C-alpha positions as CSV (number, residue, x, y, z in Angstrom):
1,M,-39.7,-12.5,-87.3
2,I,-39.8,-8.8,-86.7
3,I,-37.2,-7.0,-84.5
4,N,-38.3,-3.5,-83.5
5,L,-35.5,-1.1,-82.3
6,I,-37.1,1.7,-80.2
7,S,-34.6,4.5,-79.7
8,G,-34.3,8.2,-79.1
9,P,-32.6,10.4,-81.7
10,R,-28.8,11.2,-81.7
11,N,-28.2,7.7,-80.4
12,I,-26.3,5.0,-82.3
13,S,-29.5,3.7,-83.7
14,T,-28.4,4.2,-87.3
15,A,-25.2,2.4,-86.6
16,L,-27.1,-0.5,-85.0
17,M,-29.4,-0.6,-88.1
18,Y,-26.3,-0.8,-90.3
19,A,-24.9,-3.6,-88.2
20,F,-28.1,-5.7,-88.5
21,A,-28.2,-4.9,-92.2
22,Q,-24.9,-6.8,-92.6
23,H,-26.6,-10.0,-91.3
24,S,-27.2,-12.4,-94.1
25,K,-30.8,-13.1,-93.0
26,I,-32.0,-9.6,-92.1
27,K,-33.8,-6.9,-94.1
28,V,-33.8,-3.5,-92.4
29,I,-36.3,-0.6,-92.6
30,D,-35.3,3.0,-91.6
31,E,-37.9,4.8,-89.4
32,P,-41.1,3.6,-91.1
33,F,-43.3,6.0,-89.1
34,Y,-41.4,9.2,-89.7
35,A,-43.8,10.7,-92.3
36,Y,-46.7,9.8,-90.0
37,Y,-45.0,11.6,-87.1
38,L,-44.3,14.7,-89.1
39,V,-47.8,14.9,-90.5
40,K,-49.4,14.3,-87.1
41,T,-47.2,16.9,-85.2
42,G,-46.7,19.5,-87.9
43,L,-43.0,19.7,-86.9
44,N,-40.7,21.3,-89.4
45,H,-37.7,18.9,-89.2
46,P,-35.0,19.2,-91.8
47,G,-36.2,17.4,-95.0
48,R,-39.8,17.4,-93.8
49,D,-41.4,17.7,-97.3
50,E,-39.0,15.1,-98.8
51,T,-39.7,12.6,-96.0
52,I,-43.5,13.0,-96.4
53,A,-43.2,12.5,-100.1
54,S,-41.0,9.5,-99.8
55,M,-43.2,7.2,-97.7
56,S,-46.7,6.6,-96.5
57,S,-48.0,8.7,-93.5
58,D,-50.8,6.2,-92.9
59,P,-49.7,4.0,-90.0
60,I,-52.1,1.2,-90.9
61,E,-50.6,1.1,-94.4
62,V,-47.1,1.2,-93.0
63,I,-47.8,-1.8,-90.7
64,D,-49.3,-3.7,-93.6
65,Q,-46.1,-3.0,-95.6
66,I,-44.0,-4.3,-92.8
67,H,-45.9,-7.5,-92.6
68,S,-45.8,-7.9,-96.3
69,L,-42.0,-7.5,-96.2
70,E,-41.8,-10.1,-93.4
71,K,-43.4,-12.7,-95.7
72,G,-40.5,-12.5,-98.1
73,N,-37.7,-12.2,-95.5
74,E,-36.7,-14.5,-92.6
75,I,-36.1,-11.5,-90.3
76,V,-37.1,-7.8,-90.6
77,F,-35.4,-5.2,-88.5
78,L,-37.2,-1.9,-87.9
79,K,-35.3,1.1,-86.7
80,N,-37.9,3.2,-85.0
81,M,-37.8,6.4,-82.9
82,A,-39.8,6.1,-79.7
83,H,-41.6,9.5,-80.2
84,H,-42.8,8.3,-83.7
85,H,-45.1,6.0,-81.8
86,E,-47.2,8.9,-80.4
87,G,-50.8,8.3,-81.3
88,L,-50.2,4.9,-82.9
89,D,-52.1,1.8,-82.0
90,W,-49.3,0.0,-80.0
91,S,-51.0,-3.4,-80.4
92,Y,-48.7,-4.0,-83.4
93,L,-45.9,-4.5,-80.9
94,K,-47.6,-7.5,-79.3
95,D,-45.9,-10.4,-81.1
96,I,-42.7,-8.8,-82.2
97,H,-39.3,-8.5,-80.5
98,N,-38.8,-5.0,-79.0
99,I,-35.3,-3.6,-78.2
100,F,-35.0,-0.3,-76.3
101,L,-31.8,1.6,-77.0
102,I,-31.0,4.4,-74.5
103,R,-28.3,7.0,-74.1
104,D,-27.3,9.3,-71.3
105,P,-29.6,12.3,-71.7
106,K,-26.8,14.8,-71.3
107,Q,-25.1,13.4,-74.4
108,L,-28.3,12.9,-76.3
109,I,-29.6,16.5,-75.7
110,A,-26.2,18.2,-76.3
111,S,-26.0,16.4,-79.7
112,F,-29.7,16.9,-80.7
113,A,-29.4,20.6,-79.9
114,Q,-26.9,20.9,-82.7
115,V,-29.7,20.2,-85.2
116,I,-32.9,21.3,-83.4
117,T,-31.9,24.3,-81.3
118,N,-34.6,24.1,-78.6
119,P,-35.4,20.4,-78.1
120,T,-38.3,19.3,-75.9
121,I,-39.1,16.2,-74.0
122,Q,-41.2,15.1,-77.0
123,D,-38.3,15.5,-79.3
124,I,-35.8,13.3,-77.4
125,G,-38.0,10.3,-76.9
126,L,-37.0,9.2,-73.4
127,K,-40.5,9.6,-71.9
128,H,-42.0,7.8,-74.9
129,E,-39.5,5.0,-74.4
130,A,-40.4,4.7,-70.7
131,D,-44.1,4.5,-71.6
132,L,-43.5,2.0,-74.4
133,L,-41.5,-0.2,-72.0
134,D,-44.4,-0.3,-69.6
135,Y,-46.7,-1.3,-72.4
136,V,-44.4,-4.0,-73.8
137,Q,-43.9,-5.5,-70.3
138,E,-47.6,-5.7,-69.6
139,N,-49.0,-6.6,-73.0
140,C,-46.4,-8.3,-75.3
141,T,-45.4,-11.8,-75.9
142,H,-41.6,-11.4,-75.9
143,P,-39.8,-9.7,-73.0
144,P,-38.2,-6.4,-73.9
145,I,-34.4,-6.0,-74.3
146,V,-33.0,-2.7,-72.9
147,I,-29.5,-1.8,-73.8
148,D,-27.4,1.4,-73.2
149,S,-25.6,2.7,-76.3
150,N,-22.5,3.3,-74.2
151,D,-22.3,-0.4,-73.4
152,I,-22.3,-1.2,-77.1
153,L,-19.5,1.3,-77.8
154,K,-17.4,-0.2,-75.0
155,D,-17.6,-3.7,-76.4
156,P,-19.6,-4.0,-79.7
157,E,-19.0,-7.7,-80.3
158,K,-20.0,-8.7,-76.8
159,S,-23.1,-6.5,-76.8
160,L,-24.3,-7.6,-80.3
161,S,-23.7,-11.2,-79.4
162,K,-25.8,-10.7,-76.2
163,I,-28.6,-9.1,-78.2
164,C,-28.6,-11.9,-80.8
165,R,-28.7,-14.5,-78.0
166,Q,-31.7,-12.8,-76.5
167,L,-33.4,-12.8,-79.9
168,N,-32.4,-16.4,-80.5
169,I,-30.7,-15.5,-83.8
170,S,-27.1,-16.1,-84.9
171,F,-24.5,-13.4,-84.3
172,Q,-22.4,-12.8,-87.5
173,K,-19.0,-11.2,-87.3
174,Q,-19.7,-9.0,-90.3
175,M,-22.2,-7.1,-88.2
176,L,-19.3,-5.2,-86.6
177,T,-18.3,-3.3,-89.7
178,W,-19.8,-1.6,-92.8
179,E,-18.6,0.5,-95.7
180,K,-18.3,4.3,-95.4
181,G,-21.0,6.4,-97.1
182,T,-24.7,6.4,-97.7
183,K,-26.6,3.1,-97.7
184,S,-29.5,1.8,-99.7
185,E,-31.5,1.4,-96.4
186,D,-31.2,5.1,-95.5
187,G,-34.3,7.3,-95.4
188,V,-34.2,10.5,-97.5
189,W,-33.5,12.4,-94.3
190,A,-30.1,10.8,-94.0
191,K,-28.3,13.8,-95.5
192,Y,-29.5,15.9,-92.6
193,W,-28.9,13.5,-89.7
194,Y,-26.4,10.8,-90.6
195,K,-23.1,12.6,-91.4
196,N,-21.2,11.0,-88.5
197,V,-22.3,7.5,-89.2
198,H,-21.7,7.9,-92.9
199,N,-18.1,8.6,-92.1
200,S,-17.8,5.5,-89.9
201,T,-17.0,1.9,-90.7
202,G,-18.1,0.5,-87.3
203,F,-19.1,1.4,-83.8
204,T,-17.0,4.4,-82.6
205,K,-17.5,7.0,-80.0
206,Q,-18.3,10.4,-81.6
207,K,-17.0,13.8,-80.6
208,T,-20.6,14.7,-79.8
209,S,-20.4,12.5,-76.7
210,D,-18.1,15.1,-75.1
211,R,-20.2,18.2,-75.9
212,S,-21.2,20.3,-72.9
213,L,-24.9,20.6,-72.2
214,P,-26.2,24.0,-73.5
215,E,-27.4,26.2,-70.6
216,H,-30.9,26.5,-72.1
217,C,-31.2,22.7,-72.2
218,K,-30.5,22.1,-68.5
219,S,-34.2,22.1,-67.5
220,L,-34.9,19.5,-70.2
221,H,-32.1,17.4,-68.8
222,S,-33.6,17.5,-65.3
223,E,-36.9,16.4,-66.8
224,A,-35.4,13.6,-68.8
225,I,-33.1,12.0,-66.3
226,S,-35.8,10.1,-64.3
227,Y,-37.0,8.4,-67.5
228,Y,-33.5,7.4,-68.4
229,E,-32.8,6.0,-64.9
230,K,-36.1,4.0,-65.1
231,L,-35.0,2.5,-68.5
232,K,-31.4,2.0,-67.4
233,A,-32.6,0.0,-64.4
234,H,-34.1,-2.6,-66.7
235,A,-30.9,-2.8,-68.8
236,T,-29.3,-4.7,-66.0
237,E,-31.9,-7.5,-66.5
238,V,-30.6,-8.4,-69.9
239,Q,-28.9,-11.8,-69.4
240,P,-25.1,-12.0,-70.3
Protein backbone atom coordinates (compact mmCIF):
# COMPACT_ATOMS: atom_id res chain seq x y z
CA MET A 1 0.00 0.00 0.00
CA ILE A 2 1.27 3.47 -0.90
CA ILE A 3 0.04 6.64 0.80
CA ASN A 4 0.91 9.84 -1.05
CA LEU A 5 0.79 13.09 0.93
CA ILE A 6 0.42 16.04 -1.47
CA SER A 7 1.16 19.32 0.27
CA GLY A 8 2.37 22.85 -0.19
CA PRO A 9 5.58 24.04 1.51
CA ARG A 10 5.71 25.59 4.99
CA ASN A 11 2.80 23.44 6.03
CA ILE A 12 3.02 20.73 8.69
CA SER A 13 3.86 18.12 6.07
CA THR A 14 7.17 17.19 7.70
CA ALA A 15 5.48 16.80 11.08
CA LEU A 16 2.87 14.58 9.45
CA MET A 17 5.66 12.53 7.86
CA TYR A 18 7.27 12.14 11.28
CA ALA A 19 3.92 11.03 12.71
CA PHE A 20 3.47 8.31 10.11
CA ALA A 21 7.11 7.28 10.57
CA GLN A 22 6.23 6.30 14.16
CA HIS A 23 3.69 3.74 12.89
CA SER A 24 5.03 0.21 13.24
CA LYS A 25 4.04 -0.83 9.70
CA ILE A 26 5.00 2.29 7.73
CA LYS A 27 8.17 3.29 5.85
CA VAL A 28 8.33 6.98 4.88
CA ILE A 29 10.11 8.76 2.01
CA ASP A 30 10.83 12.49 2.07
CA GLU A 31 10.02 14.41 -1.15
CA PRO A 32 11.17 11.81 -3.68
CA PHE A 33 10.71 14.15 -6.67
CA TYR A 34 12.60 17.15 -5.26
CA ALA A 35 15.75 16.65 -7.38
CA TYR A 36 13.59 16.16 -10.47
CA TYR A 37 11.80 19.44 -9.73
CA LEU A 38 15.01 21.40 -9.20
CA VAL A 39 16.56 20.09 -12.41
CA LYS A 40 13.40 20.72 -14.42
CA THR A 41 12.82 24.27 -13.16
CA GLY A 42 16.42 25.38 -12.62
CA LEU A 43 15.36 27.00 -9.35
CA ASN A 44 18.13 27.87 -6.92
CA HIS A 45 16.62 26.59 -3.68
CA PRO A 46 18.80 26.33 -0.56
CA GLY A 47 20.78 23.09 -0.80
CA ARG A 48 20.07 22.68 -4.53
CA ASP A 49 23.36 20.98 -5.43
CA GLU A 50 23.27 18.69 -2.37
CA THR A 51 19.70 17.66 -3.14
CA ILE A 52 20.43 16.83 -6.79
CA ALA A 53 23.51 14.84 -5.77
CA SER A 54 21.60 12.89 -3.12
CA MET A 55 18.80 11.37 -5.20
CA SER A 56 17.68 10.51 -8.70
CA SER A 57 16.23 13.30 -10.82
CA ASP A 58 14.68 10.78 -13.24
CA PRO A 59 10.99 10.45 -12.28
CA ILE A 60 10.63 7.02 -13.89
CA GLU A 61 13.53 5.74 -11.81
CA VAL A 62 12.07 7.36 -8.69
CA ILE A 63 8.70 5.68 -9.23
CA ASP A 64 10.43 2.33 -9.76
CA GLN A 65 12.31 2.85 -6.47
CA ILE A 66 9.04 3.58 -4.67
CA HIS A 67 7.42 0.38 -5.95
CA SER A 68 10.52 -1.63 -5.06
CA LEU A 69 10.31 -0.28 -1.54
CA GLU A 70 6.62 -1.20 -1.40
CA LYS A 71 7.52 -4.86 -2.02
CA GLY A 72 9.49 -4.97 1.22
CA ASN A 73 7.15 -2.92 3.38
CA GLU A 74 3.48 -3.26 4.21
CA ILE A 75 2.85 0.49 3.85
CA VAL A 76 4.96 3.20 2.19
CA PHE A 77 4.21 6.85 2.98
CA LEU A 78 5.41 9.51 0.52
CA LYS A 79 5.71 13.12 1.60
CA ASN A 80 5.38 15.05 -1.64
CA MET A 81 5.12 18.70 -2.59
CA ALA A 82 2.31 19.41 -5.06
CA HIS A 83 4.51 21.58 -7.30
CA HIS A 84 7.07 18.76 -7.58
CA HIS A 85 4.46 17.00 -9.76
CA GLU A 86 4.80 19.60 -12.51
CA GLY A 87 5.57 17.80 -15.77
CA LEU A 88 5.25 14.32 -14.23
CA ASP A 89 3.11 11.54 -15.64
CA TRP A 90 0.35 11.64 -13.03
CA SER A 91 -0.84 8.14 -13.88
CA TYR A 92 1.36 6.84 -11.04
CA LEU A 93 -1.30 8.28 -8.70
CA LYS A 94 -4.02 5.99 -10.06
CA ASP A 95 -3.92 3.11 -7.59
CA ILE A 96 -2.41 4.78 -4.52
CA HIS A 97 -4.08 6.65 -1.66
CA ASN A 98 -3.73 10.41 -2.04
CA ILE A 99 -3.99 12.86 0.86
CA PHE A 100 -4.11 16.61 0.20
CA LEU A 101 -2.78 18.75 3.03
CA ILE A 102 -3.70 22.43 2.82
CA ARG A 103 -2.98 25.56 4.86
CA ASP A 104 -4.43 29.07 4.94
CA PRO A 105 -2.45 30.83 2.17
CA LYS A 106 -1.83 33.90 4.33
CA GLN A 107 0.05 31.76 6.86
CA LEU A 108 1.73 29.69 4.16
CA ILE A 109 2.99 32.68 2.15
CA ALA A 110 4.15 34.66 5.20
CA SER A 111 6.18 31.67 6.35
CA PHE A 112 7.57 30.76 2.92
CA ALA A 113 8.70 34.36 2.31
CA GLN A 114 11.13 33.99 5.22
CA VAL A 115 13.13 31.49 3.12
CA ILE A 116 12.28 32.47 -0.48
CA THR A 117 11.83 36.26 -0.50
CA ASN A 118 9.57 36.61 -3.53
CA PRO A 119 7.44 33.46 -3.76
CA THR A 120 5.24 32.78 -6.79
CA ILE A 121 2.07 30.76 -7.29
CA GLN A 122 4.32 27.97 -8.58
CA ASP A 123 6.36 27.96 -5.35
CA ILE A 124 3.47 27.60 -2.91
CA GLY A 125 1.76 24.67 -4.61
CA LEU A 126 -1.92 25.54 -4.08
CA LYS A 127 -2.78 25.71 -7.78
CA HIS A 128 -0.94 22.44 -8.32
CA GLU A 129 -2.91 20.87 -5.45
CA ALA A 130 -6.19 22.03 -6.98
CA ASP A 131 -5.22 20.61 -10.39
CA LEU A 132 -4.06 17.33 -8.84
CA LEU A 133 -7.30 17.05 -6.86
CA ASP A 134 -9.28 17.29 -10.11
CA TYR A 135 -7.11 14.59 -11.64
CA VAL A 136 -7.42 12.23 -8.66
CA GLN A 137 -11.19 12.65 -8.49
CA GLU A 138 -11.58 11.86 -12.19
CA ASN A 139 -8.95 9.16 -12.72
CA CYS A 140 -7.95 7.39 -9.51
CA THR A 141 -9.19 4.29 -7.75
CA HIS A 142 -9.32 5.70 -4.22
CA PRO A 143 -11.19 8.90 -3.31
CA PRO A 144 -8.89 11.73 -2.18
CA ILE A 145 -8.64 12.83 1.42
CA VAL A 146 -8.38 16.60 1.94
CA ILE A 147 -7.40 17.93 5.34
CA ASP A 148 -6.51 21.40 6.61
CA SER A 149 -3.36 21.55 8.73
CA ASN A 150 -5.11 23.86 11.20
CA ASP A 151 -7.62 21.09 11.91
CA ILE A 152 -4.76 18.71 12.72
CA LEU A 153 -3.21 21.24 15.08
CA LYS A 154 -6.53 21.75 16.89
CA ASP A 155 -6.93 18.04 17.64
CA PRO A 156 -4.05 15.85 16.39
CA GLU A 157 -5.39 12.58 17.76
CA LYS A 158 -8.86 13.00 16.31
CA SER A 159 -7.50 14.14 12.95
CA LEU A 160 -4.93 11.34 12.63
CA SER A 161 -7.51 8.77 13.71
CA LYS A 162 -9.84 10.09 11.01
CA ILE A 163 -7.14 9.88 8.35
CA CYS A 164 -6.26 6.33 9.37
CA ARG A 165 -9.91 5.26 9.21
CA GLN A 166 -10.19 6.70 5.72
CA LEU A 167 -7.08 4.74 4.73
CA ASN A 168 -8.35 1.60 6.48
CA ILE A 169 -5.20 1.31 8.58
CA SER A 170 -4.78 1.26 12.34
CA PHE A 171 -4.18 4.44 14.30
CA GLN A 172 -1.31 4.08 16.75
CA LYS A 173 -0.94 6.41 19.72
CA GLN A 174 2.81 6.76 19.18
CA MET A 175 2.06 8.69 15.98
CA LEU A 176 1.38 11.77 18.13
CA THR A 177 4.97 12.25 19.33
CA TRP A 178 8.57 11.92 18.17
CA GLU A 179 12.05 12.74 19.44
CA LYS A 180 13.57 16.17 18.93
CA GLY A 181 16.29 16.59 16.32
CA THR A 182 17.07 15.34 12.85
CA LYS A 183 15.61 12.09 11.57
CA SER A 184 16.97 9.33 9.38
CA GLU A 185 14.07 9.96 7.00
CA ASP A 186 15.05 13.61 6.39
CA GLY A 187 16.18 14.72 2.96
CA VAL A 188 19.55 16.50 2.82
CA TRP A 189 17.64 19.81 2.53
CA ALA A 190 16.31 19.44 6.08
CA LYS A 191 18.91 21.79 7.58
CA TYR A 192 17.52 24.62 5.46
CA TRP A 193 13.81 24.01 5.97
CA TYR A 194 13.09 21.86 9.05
CA LYS A 195 14.39 23.91 11.99
CA ASN A 196 11.01 24.33 13.68
CA VAL A 197 9.92 20.71 13.36
CA HIS A 198 13.35 19.52 14.59
CA ASN A 199 12.70 21.48 17.76
CA SER A 200 9.31 19.84 18.23
CA THR A 201 8.15 16.59 19.80
CA GLY A 202 4.63 16.67 18.40
CA PHE A 203 2.06 18.79 16.59
CA THR A 204 2.34 22.35 17.88
CA LYS A 205 1.36 25.71 16.42
CA GLN A 206 4.44 27.59 15.26
CA LYS A 207 5.10 31.31 15.68
CA THR A 208 5.12 31.57 11.89
CA SER A 209 1.35 31.09 11.98
CA ASP A 210 0.98 34.61 13.38
CA ARG A 211 3.31 36.40 10.96
CA SER A 212 1.79 39.25 8.99
CA LEU A 213 1.66 38.96 5.22
CA PRO A 214 4.45 40.99 3.57
CA GLU A 215 3.12 43.84 1.47
CA HIS A 216 4.81 42.56 -1.70
CA CYS A 217 3.06 39.17 -1.27
CA LYS A 218 -0.50 40.47 -1.14
CA SER A 219 -1.13 39.99 -4.86
CA LEU A 220 0.06 36.39 -4.55
CA HIS A 221 -2.37 35.87 -1.68
CA SER A 222 -5.21 37.21 -3.84
CA GLU A 223 -4.25 34.77 -6.59
CA ALA A 224 -3.95 31.81 -4.19
CA ILE A 225 -7.10 32.18 -2.13
CA SER A 226 -9.49 30.76 -4.75
CA TYR A 227 -7.43 27.55 -5.02
CA TYR A 228 -7.40 27.19 -1.23
CA GLU A 229 -11.16 27.70 -1.01
CA LYS A 230 -11.72 25.05 -3.70
CA LEU A 231 -9.61 22.54 -1.78
CA LYS A 232 -11.09 23.56 1.57
CA ALA A 233 -14.60 22.86 0.29
CA HIS A 234 -13.63 19.22 -0.27
CA ALA A 235 -12.17 18.90 3.23
CA THR A 236 -15.69 18.94 4.60
CA GLU A 237 -16.37 15.72 2.70
CA VAL A 238 -13.95 13.69 4.81
CA GLN A 239 -16.12 11.50 6.97
CA PRO A 240 -15.69 11.78 10.79
